[in-house]
Structure formats: structure tokens, C-alpha cells
VOBADO-450575 format. One record per residue (C-alpha): residue number from 1; y, z, x. Coordinates in nm, 2 decimals, padded with zeros to 4 digits. Layout:
SITE    n       v       w       u
SITE  NUM       Y       Z       X
...
This chain:
SITE    n       v       w       u
SITE    1  -06.49  -03.08   05.34
SITE    2  -06.78  -02.99   05.12
SITE    3  -06.74  -03.03   04.74
SITE    4  -06.95  -02.71   04.70
SITE    5  -06.64  -02.51   04.78
SITE    6  -06.37  -02.57   04.52
SITE    7  -06.02  -02.51   04.65
SITE    8  -05.68  -02.57   04.50
SITE    9  -05.43  -02.80   04.67
SITE   10  -05.21  -02.51   04.76
SITE   11  -05.35  -02.22   04.96
SITE   12  -05.30  -01.89   04.78
SITE   13  -05.07  -01.64   04.94
SITE   14  -05.18  -01.29   05.04
SITE   15  -04.94  -01.16   04.78
SITE   16  -05.12  -01.36   04.51
SITE   17  -05.46  -01.23   04.63
SITE   18  -05.32  -00.87   04.62
SITE   19  -05.16  -00.90   04.28
SITE   20  -05.46  -00.75   04.08
SITE   21  -05.45  -00.44   04.30
SITE   22  -05.08  -00.43   04.39
SITE   23  -05.01  -00.08   04.25
SITE   24  -05.31   00.07   04.42
SITE   25  -05.21  -00.08   04.75
SITE   26  -04.90   00.14   04.73
SITE   27  -05.14   00.43   04.69
SITE   28  -05.32   00.32   05.01
SITE   29  -05.00   00.34   05.20
SITE   30  -04.94   00.69   05.07
SITE   31  -05.29   00.79   05.16
SITE   32  -05.26   00.65   05.51
SITE   33  -04.95   00.87   05.57
SITE   34  -05.12   01.18   05.42
SITE   35  -05.43   01.14   05.63
SITE   36  -05.26   01.09   05.97
SITE   37  -05.01   01.37   05.94
SITE   38  -05.03   01.62   06.22
SITE   39  -04.83   01.92   06.34
SITE   40  -04.76   01.77   06.68
SITE   41  -04.44   01.59   06.76
SITE   42  -04.59   01.31   06.98
SITE   43  -04.87   01.23   06.74
SITE   44  -04.61   01.22   06.45
SITE   45  -04.39   00.99   06.65
SITE   46  -04.68   00.75   06.74
SITE   47  -04.82   00.77   06.38
SITE   48  -04.48   00.66   06.24
SITE   49  -04.47   00.37   06.48
SITE   50  -04.83   00.26   06.38
SITE   51  -04.75   00.29   06.01
SITE   52  -04.46   00.05   06.06
SITE   53  -04.70  -00.20   06.22
SITE   54  -04.99  -00.15   05.98
SITE   55  -04.99  -00.51   05.88
SITE   56  -05.07  -00.68   05.55
SITE   57  -05.35  -00.44   05.44
SITE   58  -05.60  -00.72   05.41
SITE   59  -05.90  -00.50   05.45
SITE   60  -05.79  -00.24   05.20
SITE   61  -05.72  -00.52   04.96
SITE   62  -06.09  -00.63   04.99
SITE   63  -06.19  -00.27   04.93
SITE   64  -05.98  -00.24   04.61
SITE   65  -06.09  -00.58   04.48
SITE   66  -06.46  -00.50   04.54
SITE   67  -06.42  -00.17   04.36
SITE   68  -06.28  -00.36   04.06
SITE   69  -06.55  -00.61   04.01
SITE   70  -06.72  -00.43   03.72
SITE   71  -06.39  -00.32   03.57
SITE   72  -06.47   00.05   03.61
SITE   73  -06.21   00.31   03.73
SITE   74  -06.26   00.39   04.10
SITE   75  -06.04   00.69   04.17
SITE   76  -06.13   00.72   04.54
SITE   77  -06.09   00.35   04.62
SITE   78  -05.73   00.38   04.75
SITE   79  -05.84   00.66   04.98
SITE   80  -06.14   00.46   05.10
SITE   81  -05.91   00.16   05.16
SITE   82  -05.68   00.38   05.37
SITE   83  -05.98   00.49   05.58
SITE   84  -06.08   00.13   05.64
SITE   85  -05.73   00.05   05.75
SITE   86  -05.72   00.36   05.97
SITE   87  -06.04   00.25   06.16
SITE   88  -05.88  -00.10   06.19
SITE   89  -05.56   00.05   06.34
SITE   90  -05.77   00.26   06.58
SITE   91  -05.95  -00.05   06.71
SITE   92  -05.62  -00.23   06.75
SITE   93  -05.47   00.06   06.95
SITE   94  -05.78   00.06   07.18
SITE   95  -05.79  -00.32   07.21
SITE   96  -05.42  -00.34   07.31
SITE   97  -05.49  -00.08   07.58
SITE   98  -05.79  -00.26   07.71
SITE   99  -05.61  -00.60   07.71
SITE  100  -05.28  -00.45   07.84
SITE  101  -05.10  -00.62   07.55
SITE  102  -04.73  -00.56   07.51
SITE  103  -04.68  -00.68   07.16
SITE  104  -04.87  -00.65   06.83
SITE  105  -04.72  -00.80   06.51
SITE  106  -04.39  -00.84   06.68
SITE  107  -04.36  -00.48   06.78
SITE  108  -04.43  -00.29   07.10
SITE  109  -04.78  -00.16   07.14
SITE  110  -04.86   00.21   07.19
SITE  111  -04.97   00.15   07.54
SITE  112  -04.64  -00.03   07.63
SITE  113  -04.43   00.23   07.46
SITE  114  -04.61   00.53   07.61
SITE  115  -04.92   00.48   07.84
SITE  116  -05.27   00.36   07.84
SITE  117  -05.40   00.72   07.84
SITE  118  -05.20   00.81   07.53
SITE  119  -05.31   00.49   07.36
SITE  120  -05.68   00.57   07.41
SITE  121  -05.63   00.93   07.29
SITE  122  -05.43   00.81   06.99
SITE  123  -05.71   00.57   06.89
SITE  124  -05.95   00.85   06.91
SITE  125  -05.72   01.06   06.69
SITE  126  -05.72   00.79   06.42
SITE  127  -06.10   00.77   06.42
SITE  128  -06.13   01.14   06.40
SITE  129  -05.89   01.17   06.11
SITE  130  -06.09   00.91   05.92
SITE  131  -06.41   01.10   05.98
SITE  132  -06.25   01.44   05.89
SITE  133  -06.13   01.29   05.56
SITE  134  -06.47   01.16   05.48
SITE  135  -06.62   01.50   05.56
SITE  136  -06.37   01.66   05.33
SITE  137  -06.47   01.42   05.05
SITE  138  -06.84   01.47   05.11
SITE  139  -06.92   01.10   05.06
SITE  140  -07.22   01.04   05.29
SITE  141  -07.27   00.67   05.19
SITE  142  -06.91   00.57   05.27
SITE  143  -06.94   00.77   05.60
SITE  144  -07.27   00.60   05.68
SITE  145  -07.12   00.25   05.61
SITE  146  -06.80   00.31   05.81
SITE  147  -06.98   00.47   06.10
SITE  148  -07.23   00.18   06.12
SITE  149  -06.94  -00.07   06.13
SITE  150  -06.75   00.14   06.39
SITE  151  -07.06   00.16   06.61
SITE  152  -07.12  -00.22   06.58
SITE  153  -06.76  -00.29   06.68
SITE  154  -06.78  -00.06   06.98
SITE  155  -07.11  -00.22   07.10
SITE  156  -06.96  -00.57   07.06
SITE  157  -06.66  -00.47   07.27
SITE  158  -06.88  -00.34   07.54
SITE  159  -07.09  -00.66   07.54
SITE  160  -06.78  -00.86   07.59
SITE  161  -06.65  -00.64   07.87
SITE  162  -06.99  -00.65   08.04
SITE  163  -07.01  -01.03   08.05
SITE  164  -07.04  -01.12   08.42
SITE  165  -06.92  -01.48   08.39
SITE  166  -06.69  -01.55   08.09
SITE  167  -06.74  -01.92   08.12
SITE  168  -07.12  -01.88   08.06
SITE  169  -07.04  -01.73   07.72
SITE  170  -07.24  -01.94   07.46
SITE  171  -07.17  -02.02   07.10
SITE  172  -07.44  -01.77   07.00
SITE  173  -07.28  -01.51   07.22
SITE  174  -06.95  -01.58   07.06
SITE  175  -07.09  -01.55   06.71
SITE  176  -07.26  -01.22   06.79
SITE  177  -06.93  -01.09   06.93
SITE  178  -06.72  -01.18   06.63
SITE  179  -06.99  -01.06   06.39
SITE  180  -06.96  -00.72   06.56
SITE  181  -06.59  -00.70   06.63
SITE  182  -06.44  -00.85   06.31
SITE  183  -06.70  -00.93   06.05
SITE  184  -06.86  -00.58   06.05
SITE  185  -06.54  -00.41   05.93
SITE  186  -06.46  -00.67   05.66
SITE  187  -06.82  -00.63   05.54
SITE  188  -06.78  -00.25   05.54
SITE  189  -06.45  -00.28   05.35
SITE  190  -06.62  -00.47   05.07
SITE  191  -06.93  -00.26   05.06
SITE  192  -06.73   00.06   05.05
SITE  193  -06.53  -00.07   04.76
SITE  194  -06.86  -00.13   04.58
SITE  195  -06.98   00.22   04.65
SITE  196  -06.66   00.34   04.49
SITE  197  -06.67   00.13   04.17
SITE  198  -06.93  -00.15   04.16
SITE  199  -07.26  -00.03   04.31
SITE  200  -07.46  -00.32   04.16
SITE  201  -07.28  -00.57   04.39
SITE  202  -07.30  -00.37   04.71
SITE  203  -07.53  -00.60   04.90
SITE  204  -07.37  -00.92   04.76
SITE  205  -07.02  -00.82   04.87
SITE  206  -07.14  -00.68   05.20
SITE  207  -07.27  -01.03   05.28
SITE  208  -06.95  -01.19   05.14
SITE  209  -06.74  -00.97   05.37
SITE  210  -06.94  -01.06   05.67
SITE  211  -06.92  -01.43   05.61
SITE  212  -06.55  -01.40   05.54
SITE  213  -06.50  -01.20   05.86
SITE  214  -06.66  -01.48   06.06
SITE  215  -06.44  -01.74   05.90
SITE  216  -06.13  -01.51   05.95
SITE  217  -06.20  -01.46   06.32
SITE  218  -06.26  -01.83   06.39
SITE  219  -05.92  -01.90   06.22
SITE  220  -05.76  -01.63   06.43
SITE  221  -05.89  -01.78   06.75
SITE  222  -05.76  -02.12   06.64
SITE  223  -05.42  -01.97   06.58
SITE  224  -05.40  -01.86   06.94
SITE  225  -05.40  -02.23   07.03
SITE  226  -05.18  -02.36   06.74
SITE  227  -04.93  -02.09   06.63
SITE  228  -04.60  -01.99   06.78
SITE  229  -04.52  -01.65   06.92
SITE  230  -04.27  -01.59   06.63
SITE  231  -04.54  -01.65   06.37
SITE  232  -04.82  -01.45   06.55
SITE  233  -04.61  -01.15   06.66
SITE  234  -04.76  -01.18   07.01
SITE  235  -04.74  -01.45   07.28
SITE  236  -04.93  -01.77   07.20
SITE  237  -05.22  -01.85   07.44
SITE  238  -05.30  -01.48   07.47
SITE  239  -05.67  -01.54   07.47
SITE  240  -05.65  -01.78   07.77
SITE  241  -05.40  -01.55   07.94
SITE  242  -05.65  -01.26   07.90
SITE  243  -05.94  -01.48   08.01
SITE  244  -06.11  -01.46   07.67
SITE  245  -06.35  -01.74   07.59
SITE  246  -06.34  -01.84   07.22
SITE  247  -06.50  -02.11   07.02
SITE  248  -06.25  -02.40   07.08
SITE  249  -06.31  -02.36   07.46
SITE  250  -06.69  -02.30   07.43
SITE  251  -06.73  -02.62   07.23
SITE  252  -06.58  -02.85   07.49
SITE  253  -06.69  -02.70   07.82
SITE  254  -06.99  -02.93   07.83
SITE  255  -06.77  -03.24   07.77
SITE  256  -06.52  -03.17   08.06
SITE  257  -06.49  -03.37   08.37
SITE  258  -06.54  -03.19   08.70
SITE  259  -06.17  -03.19   08.75
SITE  260  -06.11  -03.04   08.41
SITE  261  -06.37  -02.78   08.46
SITE  262  -06.21  -02.68   08.79
SITE  263  -05.88  -02.64   08.61
SITE  264  -06.04  -02.40   08.36
SITE  265  -06.22  -02.21   08.64
SITE  266  -05.89  -02.18   08.84
SITE  267  -05.72  -02.03   08.53
SITE  268  -06.00  -01.78   08.47
SITE  269  -06.01  -01.68   08.84
SITE  270  -05.64  -01.62   08.86
SITE  271  -05.49  -01.27   08.81
SITE  272  -05.14  -01.42   08.76
SITE  273  -05.17  -01.71   08.52
SITE  274  -04.86  -01.92   08.45
SITE  275  -04.76  -02.10   08.14
SITE  276  -04.83  -02.44   08.29
SITE  277  -05.19  -02.35   08.36
SITE  278  -05.24  -02.22   08.00
SITE  279  -05.07  -02.53   07.86
SITE  280  -05.29  -02.76   08.07
SITE  281  -05.62  -02.59   07.96
SITE  282  -05.51  -02.58   07.60
SITE  283  -05.44  -02.95   07.62
SITE  284  -05.79  -03.02   07.76
SITE  285  -05.94  -02.82   07.48
SITE  286  -05.74  -03.01   07.22
SITE  287  -05.81  -03.35   07.37
SITE  288  -06.19  -03.30   07.37
SITE  289  -06.19  -03.19   07.00
SITE  290  -06.24  -02.81   07.05
SITE  291  -05.99  -02.72   06.77
SITE  292  -06.16  -02.96   06.52
SITE  293  -06.50  -02.82   06.61
SITE  294  -06.39  -02.47   06.55
SITE  295  -06.22  -02.56   06.22
SITE  296  -06.54  -02.72   06.09
SITE  297  -06.74  -02.41   06.19
SITE  298  -06.49  -02.19   06.02
SITE  299  -06.53  -02.40   05.70
SITE  300  -06.91  -02.35   05.72
SITE  301  -06.86  -01.97   05.73
SITE  302  -06.62  -02.00   05.44
SITE  303  -06.87  -02.19   05.23
SITE  304  -07.13  -01.91   05.30
SITE  305  -06.88  -01.66   05.18
SITE  306  -06.82  -01.87   04.86
SITE  307  -07.19  -01.89   04.80
SITE  308  -07.23  -01.51   04.82
SITE  309  -06.99  -01.48   04.52
SITE  310  -07.19  -01.70   04.30
SITE  311  -07.33  -01.43   04.07
SITE  312  -07.02  -01.22   04.03
SITE  313  -06.88  -01.17   03.68
SITE  314  -06.56  -01.36   03.61
SITE  315  -06.25  -01.14   03.65
SITE  316  -05.91  -01.13   03.82
SITE  317  -06.08  -00.94   04.11
SITE  318  -06.36  -01.19   04.17
SITE  319  -06.10  -01.48   04.15
SITE  320  -05.89  -01.30   04.41
SITE  321  -06.20  -01.27   04.64
SITE  322  -06.25  -01.64   04.61
SITE  323  -05.89  -01.70   04.70
SITE  324  -05.92  -01.47   05.00
SITE  325  -06.16  -01.72   05.15
SITE  326  -05.90  -02.00   05.15
SITE  327  -05.64  -01.76   05.27
SITE  328  -05.86  -01.66   05.57
SITE  329  -05.94  -02.01   05.69
SITE  330  -05.62  -02.20   05.61
SITE  331  -05.40  -01.98   05.83
SITE  332  -05.51  -02.21   06.12
SITE  333  -05.43  -02.54   05.95
């Protein structure tokens, strides 16, 4: 591990990172509920379900911390954080429908509770509520930033779906994908916070958020190999089950024997994968060092995120942003 990235022996918890903005995170939750309210019973029912599975509010936390860097009041930061989370929820609803996922954060997905059609329409509803709220506020810069990230995520998803042979997916392809699908929204979350309260650091924290997002997604892809279903809130091995090629597998494909390669090809060609197949392929990836390679790459992205924060003024908010890097990468350890 590089000495240029100072880290404490104990990884900070998300609660510790959120401590400087804890009260305003409560406002984010209230704003989320206000923005999605609709006078239609099915939408109300689905919205209530989604609010229960909204997760840990990591992206709104970044928005609030970024808005606090210069110590100025940012009255709209909680609303902007809610809008970032709303876009994130919309992408999860659509992703679960595309992937036919049954669980998300230990709870049934919208598509499993209702239908894929309703899931797609509900995701559209969440996007449209975010846009309508920004139109009401009249903040063109935030609208432009969020719209750019949303477009980048959509194009990234289309590129992944359009891949003819998943096993030809290169490391460059993978990085372009996670830059679009994950890093773009974390970058936007930080940039929007700066628009609200720290405009001088807008480009700096946009870059930080993008690097953090890359590290975060690599760690997420590692967790699919290493975590349990109880800790993930969805079945372990989901990426292999859904024939998704992530960095641990990409890194070791050239090292495989012909027999091992055939094992992987059989898994990806099968419409009904079994747990033994997934376990065997995961074992091959581990044996050839795929997990270690991905961890090292995640550390490199983390160091880039750390470097982006070099010129921030010292504050509880900037310290929390530093801690967020360790939180993002150490989830996979």
C-alpha cells in the first residue's frame, strides 16, 4: 500500500463519515418523501417500499459534505442531496428490471413485487419527479450536472447491453463502463454540493467524486466474490449468475488453461446456471489472483481520490471526505 495515502488502522464507519451532516441527512429523508408524493395509490405504495430500501444515503452524504467545505450555509443542499438519491433509486429500479433481480438490500425488488413493466414506469416516474423539482427550483446548473450524469449512466448501460461477446470485454471497456454507471453520479453528487455551498471547489470535488466512484465500484465487484448473501442483501455471485464480466474475471482470463476457459464459457453460455458452476468459476478467478489484482486497482483509484483533496481547507467536512475513501475500498477486504 502506498505511503502517500495515509489511513488509520481502523476503517471509519459510514456513521462516522456522516456525523458532520447527520442532522441534514434527516432533512434529505424528509425531502425524498415530499418529492415523490403522488395522488395515485399504486405509486404511493411503490414509493413507500422504495423509501424503506433507500439504503445508507452515501451519495447525499457526499453532496452535504461537499456543500460544507467552505463553511457557508447551503440551504438547498438537503434538497439537492435528495434529488441525487432519487436518480440513484431510479437507476436501481431500472437495473433490477433489466437483470431480473429478485432482491435488493435484502428486500424484494419492484419488478419482483409487481412486474417489469411497472418497474420501468416507476423508474421513469422517479426521474421525472427529480427533473420537475429542479424546474421548480429554477437551478439550471444543478439540472445540467444531474442531466449530464444521468445521460452518461444511460449510455453506459446501453454499451454493456450491446456487447456481443461478454468475454471479450477488456479492462478499458470495464473502466469506461464503471466510469459511466457509477462514478458519474458520485462525481455529480460532489459537484452539486459545491454548486450549493462551495463553488470554488467544484472541479476539484467533481474529480474526487469520479475517482471515488471508480474505487467504490471495483470494491462492489469484489464483494460479489467475497461477501455473503446476508451482508450484501442479494445473492452472492450475482454478477457471474447474470453473465456480467467484472475486473476480477477480466484480469485472469489470459492466465487460464484451455479447460478453465471452457468452464467459464460454459457458464456464460448457460441460461440456467447452477451454484456449482458459479463456485467453480469463482475459484478459478481467486486461484489466478483476480481478486488481488482488483484490490490493487481499487487502491490506485483511491489514491487518485486522495490526491484530488490535497488543496481542500482543513475541516470536519474535508476530513469526512478523506474517510469516505477508506470506507469505499475497505468494504471488500
